[in-house]
C-alpha positions as CSV (number, residue, x, y, z in Angstrom):
1,X,3.5,13.9,-9.5
2,X,-0.2,13.0,-9.1
3,X,0.5,9.9,-11.2
4,X,3.3,8.9,-9.0
5,X,1.2,9.5,-5.9
6,X,-1.6,7.3,-7.4
7,X,1.0,4.6,-8.4
8,X,2.3,4.6,-4.8
9,X,-1.3,4.1,-3.4
10,X,-2.0,1.3,-5.9
11,X,1.4,-0.4,-5.2
12,X,0.6,-0.4,-1.5
13,X,-2.6,-2.2,-2.3
14,X,-0.6,-4.8,-4.2
15,X,-2.0,-3.7,-7.5
16,X,1.2,-3.9,-9.4
17,X,-0.2,-3.6,-13.0
18,X,-2.4,-0.5,-12.0
19,X,0.6,1.1,-10.3
20,X,2.8,0.5,-13.3
21,X,0.3,2.2,-15.5
22,X,0.3,5.3,-13.3
23,X,4.1,5.4,-13.4
24,X,3.9,5.1,-17.1
25,X,1.6,8.0,-17.2
26,X,4.0,10.1,-15.2
27,X,6.7,9.3,-17.7
28,X,4.4,10.1,-20.6
29,X,4.0,13.7,-19.2
30,X,7.7,14.0,-18.3
31,X,10.1,11.6,-20.1
32,X,12.9,12.7,-17.8
33,X,11.1,12.0,-14.5
34,X,13.7,9.8,-12.9
35,X,11.4,9.1,-9.9
36,X,8.8,7.6,-12.2
37,X,11.4,5.2,-13.7
38,X,12.6,4.2,-10.2
39,X,9.1,3.6,-8.9
40,X,8.1,1.5,-12.0
41,X,11.3,-0.4,-11.7
42,X,10.5,-1.4,-8.1
43,X,7.0,-2.5,-9.2
44,X,8.4,-4.6,-12.1
45,X,11.3,-6.1,-10.0
46,X,9.6,-9.4,-9.1
47,X,7.3,-9.5,-12.2
48,X,9.8,-8.7,-14.9
49,X,13.4,-8.2,-13.8
50,X,14.5,-7.3,-17.4
51,X,12.0,-4.5,-17.6
52,X,13.0,-3.3,-14.1
53,X,16.7,-3.3,-15.1
54,X,15.9,-1.3,-18.3
55,X,14.0,1.3,-16.3
56,X,16.8,1.7,-13.8
57,X,19.3,2.1,-16.6
58,X,17.1,4.8,-18.2
59,X,16.9,6.6,-14.9
60,X,20.7,6.5,-14.8
61,X,20.9,7.8,-18.3
62,X,18.8,10.8,-17.3
63,X,20.7,11.4,-14.1
64,X,24.0,9.4,-13.7
65,X,24.5,10.6,-10.2
66,X,21.2,9.3,-8.8
67,X,22.7,6.9,-6.2
68,X,19.5,5.1,-5.3
69,X,19.1,3.9,-9.0
70,X,22.6,2.3,-8.8
71,X,21.7,0.7,-5.5
72,X,18.5,-0.8,-6.8
73,X,20.3,-1.8,-10.0
74,X,23.0,-3.5,-8.0
75,X,20.5,-5.4,-5.8
76,X,18.5,-6.5,-8.8
77,X,21.6,-7.7,-10.6
78,X,22.7,-9.5,-7.5
79,X,19.4,-11.2,-7.0
80,X,19.2,-12.4,-10.6
81,X,22.8,-13.7,-10.6
82,X,24.3,-11.0,-12.8
83,X,27.3,-10.6,-10.5
84,X,29.5,-8.5,-12.8
85,X,26.8,-5.9,-13.3
86,X,26.0,-6.0,-9.6
87,X,29.6,-5.2,-8.7
88,X,29.8,-2.3,-11.2
89,X,26.5,-0.9,-9.8
90,X,27.6,-1.3,-6.2
91,X,30.9,0.4,-7.0
92,X,29.1,3.3,-8.5
93,X,26.7,3.5,-5.6
94,X,29.5,3.4,-3.1
95,X,31.1,6.4,-4.6
96,X,28.5,8.4,-2.7
97,X,29.9,7.0,0.6
98,X,26.5,6.1,2.1
99,X,26.1,2.3,2.1
100,X,25.2,-0.4,4.6
101,X,27.1,-3.5,5.8
102,X,24.5,-5.6,3.7
103,X,25.4,-3.6,0.6
104,X,29.1,-4.2,1.2
105,X,28.5,-7.9,1.8
106,X,26.6,-8.3,-1.5
107,X,29.3,-6.3,-3.2
108,X,32.0,-8.5,-1.8
109,X,30.0,-11.7,-2.7
110,X,29.5,-10.3,-6.3
111,X,33.3,-9.8,-6.6
112,X,33.9,-13.3,-5.2
113,X,31.5,-14.9,-7.7
114,X,33.3,-13.0,-10.5
115,X,36.6,-14.5,-9.3
116,X,37.9,-11.0,-8.4
117,X,39.3,-12.4,-5.2
118,X,41.7,-9.5,-4.3
119,X,39.0,-6.9,-4.7
120,X,36.5,-9.2,-2.7
121,X,39.1,-9.5,0.1
122,X,39.3,-5.7,0.3
123,X,35.6,-5.3,0.6
124,X,35.4,-8.1,3.1
125,X,38.0,-6.5,5.3
126,X,36.3,-3.2,5.1
127,X,33.1,-4.9,6.2
128,X,34.7,-6.8,9.0
129,X,36.4,-3.7,10.3
130,X,32.8,-2.3,10.9
131,X,31.2,-5.5,12.0
132,X,33.9,-8.2,13.0
133,X,31.4,-11.0,13.8
134,X,29.3,-10.7,10.6
135,X,28.6,-14.4,9.6
136,X,28.4,-13.9,5.9
137,X,31.6,-11.8,5.7
138,X,33.5,-14.3,7.8
139,X,32.3,-17.1,5.6
140,X,33.4,-15.1,2.5
141,X,36.7,-14.5,4.1
142,X,37.3,-18.2,4.6
143,X,36.3,-19.0,1.0
144,X,38.2,-16.2,-0.5
145,X,41.4,-16.9,1.4
146,X,41.2,-20.5,0.2
147,X,40.8,-19.3,-3.5
148,X,43.9,-17.1,-3.1
149,X,45.8,-20.0,-1.6
150,X,46.2,-18.3,1.8
151,X,45.5,-21.5,3.6
152,X,46.6,-20.3,7.1
153,X,44.2,-17.3,6.6
154,X,41.4,-19.6,5.5
155,X,42.0,-21.9,8.5
156,X,42.0,-18.9,10.9
157,X,38.8,-17.5,9.2
158,X,37.2,-20.9,9.4
159,X,37.9,-21.3,13.1
160,X,36.4,-17.9,13.8
161,X,33.4,-18.6,11.6
162,X,32.6,-21.9,13.2
163,X,32.9,-20.3,16.6
164,X,30.6,-17.3,16.0
165,X,27.4,-17.3,18.0
166,X,24.6,-18.8,15.9
167,X,22.0,-16.3,16.9
168,X,18.7,-16.4,15.1
169,X,20.1,-17.4,11.7
170,X,17.8,-19.8,9.9
171,X,20.7,-21.3,8.0
172,X,23.5,-22.2,10.4
173,X,26.0,-23.7,8.0
174,X,26.3,-24.7,4.3
175,X,27.7,-27.9,3.1
176,X,30.5,-25.8,1.4
177,X,31.5,-24.5,4.8
178,X,32.9,-27.8,5.8
179,X,34.9,-28.2,2.7
């Protein structure tokens, strides 16, 4: 645990390489230390996503029910465009029942990008039940309804989407929104 603590201190100082070495040391002393794999994966996330992904998978091999590893793997897969892996990891993470609207939104988007429109619609509707004016979910509803040829639903979703308050969003609309 001392190596994890030292790694955390170095990570806060933006010394990713040194932090990674400390997490490696923790794993050398305890090859089953899931926390060391998770911490190292977070350090490697922006430096080397493949290494980060491998470490998260190793953490899940050691402890398949470690929910946070599935969440981090889902987020990493989503950010790097591996939507099928993201959807699978989100689904595993959601089995614990503790997830945010942002998690649900990325899950729905992952399913959409994998052309699993019916599953995406289900996730979108769950999210909209919790937050009816969520801009991204309303956008996804419009896009997904169009893909499943529910043109009336797409039109209704589009009307709602374009009438939502803009708030502080930096991106108001995408070119695709008008299509």
